[in-house]
C-alpha positions as a LaTeX table, in Angstrom:
\begin{tabular}{lrrr}
\hline
Residue & $x$ (\AA) & $y$ (\AA) & $z$ (\AA) \\
\hline
Met1 & $-22.19$ & 0.80 & 0.55 \\
Asn2 & $-19.56$ & $-1.76$ & 1.56 \\
Ile3 & $-16.91$ & $-2.70$ & $-0.94$ \\
Glu4 & $-15.23$ & $-6.04$ & $-0.47$ \\
Ile5 & $-11.58$ & $-5.72$ & $-1.35$ \\
Thr6 & $-10.64$ & $-8.87$ & $-3.23$ \\
Ser7 & $-7.40$ & $-9.63$ & $-5.04$ \\
Asp8 & $-8.92$ & $-8.66$ & $-8.38$ \\
Val9 & $-10.47$ & $-5.44$ & $-7.08$ \\
Leu10 & $-7.19$ & $-4.31$ & $-5.56$ \\
Leu11 & $-5.17$ & $-5.31$ & $-8.63$ \\
Thr12 & $-7.52$ & $-3.39$ & $-10.91$ \\
Gln13 & $-7.47$ & $-0.26$ & $-8.76$ \\
Leu14 & $-3.67$ & $-0.34$ & $-8.54$ \\
Gly15 & $-3.36$ & $-0.63$ & $-12.32$ \\
Tyr16 & $-2.17$ & $-4.22$ & $-12.64$ \\
Thr17 & $-3.17$ & $-6.49$ & $-15.50$ \\
Ile18 & $-5.07$ & $-9.39$ & $-13.99$ \\
Asn19 & $-3.70$ & $-12.84$ & $-14.68$ \\
Glu20 & $-3.30$ & $-16.00$ & $-12.65$ \\
Ser21 & 0.22 & $-15.18$ & $-11.48$ \\
Val22 & $-0.48$ & $-11.69$ & $-10.13$ \\
Thr23 & $-3.80$ & $-12.78$ & $-8.64$ \\
Leu24 & $-2.02$ & $-15.54$ & $-6.71$ \\
Gln25 & 0.70 & $-13.09$ & $-5.61$ \\
Met26 & $-1.91$ & $-10.59$ & $-4.38$ \\
Gln27 & $-3.83$ & $-13.30$ & $-2.55$ \\
Lys28 & $-0.61$ & $-14.39$ & $-0.84$ \\
Ile29 & $-0.04$ & $-10.76$ & 0.24 \\
Ile30 & $-3.59$ & $-10.47$ & 1.57 \\
Asp31 & $-3.24$ & $-13.74$ & 3.49 \\
Asn32 & 0.13 & $-12.63$ & 4.93 \\
Thr33 & $-1.10$ & $-9.20$ & 6.08 \\
Ile34 & $-2.38$ & $-9.18$ & 9.67 \\
Gln35 & $-6.14$ & $-8.53$ & 9.75 \\
Phe36 & $-6.12$ & $-7.20$ & 6.20 \\
Asp37 & $-9.91$ & $-6.93$ & 6.18 \\
Lys38 & $-9.85$ & $-4.37$ & 9.04 \\
Phe39 & $-8.29$ & $-1.64$ & 6.86 \\
Ser40 & $-8.41$ & $-2.93$ & 3.28 \\
Lys41 & $-11.21$ & $-0.62$ & 2.14 \\
His42 & $-9.01$ & 2.37 & 2.99 \\
Leu43 & $-6.18$ & 1.25 & 0.71 \\
Leu44 & $-7.90$ & 2.71 & $-2.35$ \\
Ser45 & $-8.12$ & 6.18 & $-0.80$ \\
Leu46 & $-4.49$ & 5.87 & 0.34 \\
His47 & $-3.48$ & 5.05 & $-3.22$ \\
Asp48 & $-5.44$ & 8.06 & $-4.52$ \\
Ser49 & $-3.84$ & 10.41 & $-1.98$ \\
Leu50 & $-0.34$ & 9.24 & $-2.97$ \\
Val51 & $-0.73$ & 10.08 & $-6.65$ \\
His52 & $-0.29$ & 13.83 & $-6.23$ \\
Val53 & 3.07 & 13.32 & $-4.45$ \\
Asn54 & 4.41 & 11.07 & $-7.21$ \\
Ser55 & 4.04 & 7.98 & $-5.01$ \\
His56 & 2.06 & 4.78 & $-5.14$ \\
Leu57 & 0.87 & 1.59 & $-3.50$ \\
Ala58 & 2.19 & $-1.61$ & $-5.10$ \\
Met59 & 2.97 & $-5.26$ & $-4.56$ \\
Ser60 & 6.47 & $-5.95$ & $-3.28$ \\
Asn61 & 8.59 & $-8.19$ & $-5.45$ \\
Thr62 & 10.73 & $-9.30$ & $-2.51$ \\
Asn63 & 8.25 & $-9.66$ & 0.38 \\
Asp64 & 4.66 & $-10.84$ & 0.67 \\
Tyr65 & 3.40 & $-7.36$ & 1.53 \\
Leu66 & 2.00 & $-4.31$ & $-0.15$ \\
Lys67 & 4.44 & $-1.44$ & $-0.22$ \\
Ile68 & 3.99 & 2.30 & $-0.16$ \\
Lys69 & 6.69 & 3.87 & $-2.31$ \\
Cys70 & 7.77 & 7.44 & $-2.96$ \\
Asp71 & 9.73 & 8.29 & $-6.08$ \\
Glu72 & 13.37 & 8.94 & $-5.14$ \\
Ser73 & 13.55 & 11.96 & $-7.46$ \\
Asn74 & 10.95 & 13.91 & $-5.47$ \\
Thr75 & 11.89 & 17.15 & $-3.71$ \\
Lys76 & 12.35 & 17.28 & 0.06 \\
Glu77 & 8.97 & 19.01 & 0.38 \\
Ile78 & 7.19 & 16.28 & $-1.59$ \\
Ile79 & 8.95 & 13.56 & 0.41 \\
Ala80 & 7.85 & 15.29 & 3.65 \\
Glu81 & 4.25 & 15.36 & 2.39 \\
Phe82 & 4.54 & 11.67 & 1.45 \\
Glu83 & 5.78 & 10.88 & 4.97 \\
Glu84 & 2.82 & 12.79 & 6.45 \\
Ile85 & 0.30 & 10.87 & 4.30 \\
Val86 & 1.85 & 7.54 & 5.35 \\
Lys87 & 1.96 & 8.52 & 9.03 \\
His88 & $-1.68$ & 9.69 & 8.93 \\
Phe89 & $-2.81$ & 6.42 & 7.31 \\
Ser90 & $-0.89$ & 4.34 & 9.86 \\
Asn91 & $-2.20$ & 6.26 & 12.86 \\
Lys92 & $-5.81$ & 6.60 & 11.69 \\
Tyr93 & $-6.27$ & 2.90 & 10.87 \\
Asn94 & $-3.82$ & 1.49 & 13.44 \\
Val95 & $-1.71$ & $-0.10$ & 10.71 \\
Glu96 & 1.80 & $-1.33$ & 11.38 \\
Leu97 & 4.34 & $-0.34$ & 8.77 \\
Glu98 & 7.95 & $-1.40$ & 8.30 \\
Lys99 & 10.25 & 1.22 & 6.77 \\
Val100 & 12.95 & 0.09 & 4.37 \\
Val101 & 16.31 & 1.46 & 5.52 \\
Asn102 & 17.54 & 4.46 & 3.50 \\
Lys103 & 14.54 & 4.42 & 1.15 \\
Asn104 & 11.16 & 6.10 & 0.99 \\
Val105 & 9.40 & 2.73 & 1.07 \\
Tyr106 & 7.13 & 1.17 & 3.69 \\
Tyr107 & 5.72 & $-2.35$ & 3.87 \\
Ile108 & 2.17 & $-2.71$ & 5.17 \\
Ile109 & 2.44 & $-5.42$ & 7.85 \\
Gly110 & $-1.14$ & $-5.25$ & 9.16 \\
Ile111 & $-3.05$ & $-4.13$ & 12.21 \\
Lys112 & $-0.83$ & $-3.22$ & 15.20 \\
\hline
\end{tabular}
């Protein structure tokens, strides 16, 4: 079964309330992300794997990208596991990420 990842599907799975504003923001993110369709179906499993390390996938408020964010209050062990999940996702699906300096946050740029 193939699931097409649309703005509304992604917003629903990430826990956003769907309205015109957030739908337009998500569509802008999708359009800005290099070859989004090549890895988009794997974003839902990434989001699920982040939950147990108190982390999540979300829309950035400052850039037109999705971000992967780890809670700053996590222990060093949890942060290390978060980093491993992010690295695995990036390597497995050939996704370019941009790390925010001095934060446990990555922007999903698109296919490398």
